[in-house]
Phi, psi and omega in degrees: 000120182274152177278119182295151180239352189224033184226167177306156183307132180290149171278326184195162166245178174299147175303158180302146186297347177296340180274351182284150171300158181305127179096342183291325183298326178292321178295321181291327179287331177054060179058044176093350181258132176289141179284136167261111184271117183227043179225046184289344174287339177280310175190167179230161175288142173291128181287151178304323180295322178291315179300318179297322179293329184280323192307318181300335184273002169262325192241338185242298182263067190260012183294161176281122184300342180275353181279153185269343181284171191301319182295328178284314180294332177293328178281337180290323184299308179296331177298314181288329175295320177295321178300318179294323179295315179299315180300315181300319182290342180254356185074030183248181174258148182305324182285002177259003182252128177238130181275139180230188180267341184183175178294324180296319177296317180299317177299311181301313182296313182299312186286311180293318181297316179290321182298315182289331176286318184289335180298329180292343178259011178082016180251124183229020184246130180239142176242131176217191178242166185285346184239030173295163171298151182297340175298331176272311184298316181290328176293317178296321179296321178295322179290328176299324178293339177273356179110358177287152174257135182233130173258129180252107183286146173290154177242356172064183187295328182274356177074034182228134177290135178270119183305322181297327179288326174297312181302320181291336183276344182287133177236179178288353177262355183284127179242343186211135169244128176231107181231130182295151179289314178213140184286139184284341181259311183255356170076004182292141183261129182279155174285069190302316183297318178294318179298314179297321180295318178297316180299314183293322178298331179267002181072031184250139177289138180242120176246142175228135172276106184252026183305318182275343188269327184300127181089348180254327178227151178293135180233130174228106187297333179285308180296329181273001178059040181266130178265326179217142182218132179256143178207164177215144188288330189284358175274347179225046172071024169262180182279151170293152181085009178235126179214178178208155174232122172273131177229115181302140178304131181102340177278125184262132176232150169287153177294140183273319177233125181259152181154264180274185185261015183297157181050049177054045176068013183256337180215101182287159177122139179302131185294143176276079187301312178302317180295320180293317177299317178297320178298316180298317179293319183294317181290328177298315179290319185293333183256008185296321181209070183297317180302318180294317178295315182298321180297317180294313182292326177296320177298315177300310183303309184292325176297314180296312181300312181301316184291317180296316181290337173286321187275330189241117176284163178056048177223153181207154178278136176265131179093174182295134183289339184246311186277068183214165178301142186298332184255011187254129173224119178239114185237137177254147181233126178290150171072019176223166173254134182299327181297316178296321179299316180296316183295318179290323176295322178299322177295336177269003178087022181244123179260117178218192179211171177255000180167211182293134177295337182288346180236023186295338180274358183271143176267356179287149176293157182300127176294335178293313181290325175295324182293333178266008170103005178286148174285163182303314183292331177287320181294333180288339186256042183256156177224122176256122172243131180231121191259162182220180186293346178277347178279158183232167174300323178298324177300322183298317179292319179298314180295316181300317179295321179294321177296314179304310181297319183289317178298318178299319180295316181291320178293330177295340179260004186261118176295331179292321179291320177300316179296319179299316181296320178295320179294321179294321180292330183281345182284000000 
């Protein structure tokens, strides 16, 4: 990770390597080369400020918040303070925030909980999109097995849901619309406010998976007509294992975990106080100056995209070029496999991905890229780079040059590319 020289003041760098587990420092050095980390959509480093905020609740104020003695009540106070911080950053009320373990849990709880409640009112129809995160898609598939009907909206070539198509899909049986705020692979931002308004006009609950959006774009759940919102801390320099679900007052959900009375009887289990404190601190930092951060990341993103498309022929950007997350660039390259591209880039000290980290073990092409119209062989050759405030303009050139060299190397081993060049020469 290089120290930036031309960007707004950093909040943090990685903790000193003395804090790494044995052997990690060698991996981070990558044979003498510093790693350029460009996979922030997968996860982010916990910032020192967040870590510092969490530590006392592991070793000093470690009581169970449900206990009545002083050590327990002392742990309850920071938990509620974190709840207030999350609520403030979303334009919500503290009693509308429920802490979870991650975004996937929040998605599952919101969708299943709302679906089972709406069924009692005779509504069994759910609307979502074809390129949601699998935490949404697999949940909807599970509900279909229970007898629910699910409509999967197209997202078209630009990767954006068309509000008019959503409106046309709503029936008198529709009880829930769940559309992500921003796509985790290609970064396109949905017209959330319009979607929420359409849902509300039809008397339908609107849930959004905002895991990639929190801390990157301003969010106001009231103005955006959002009834439920899922988020997770590790996407914006909070700890893994910490998430939250916003549920508008008046929206009824079934309890997700039964047992104790935690989270107002809706999610049993002893609260993860350090993780919750870390989540509260992280979202506070991540939303402190979104316009300034977005401007910097947009500059990085656009510089990188322009440079790669200049250097590498037969390549294209996936998703809308403007209406996308500021730090997301997803580019496909003909005649190569994304897995080979990732491995060779890793050897050069560059960490990126070919899509969602949650499906990294799958050999299937990205359902997101298929949903925007790419062929299977095109979807296999994609590279997702997601930047953060620790990246620099110099990093963009380094990554672009590494991509050029790697694509050329992989194409040099491809019989399909050789055949294509011969066909082009013969024309």
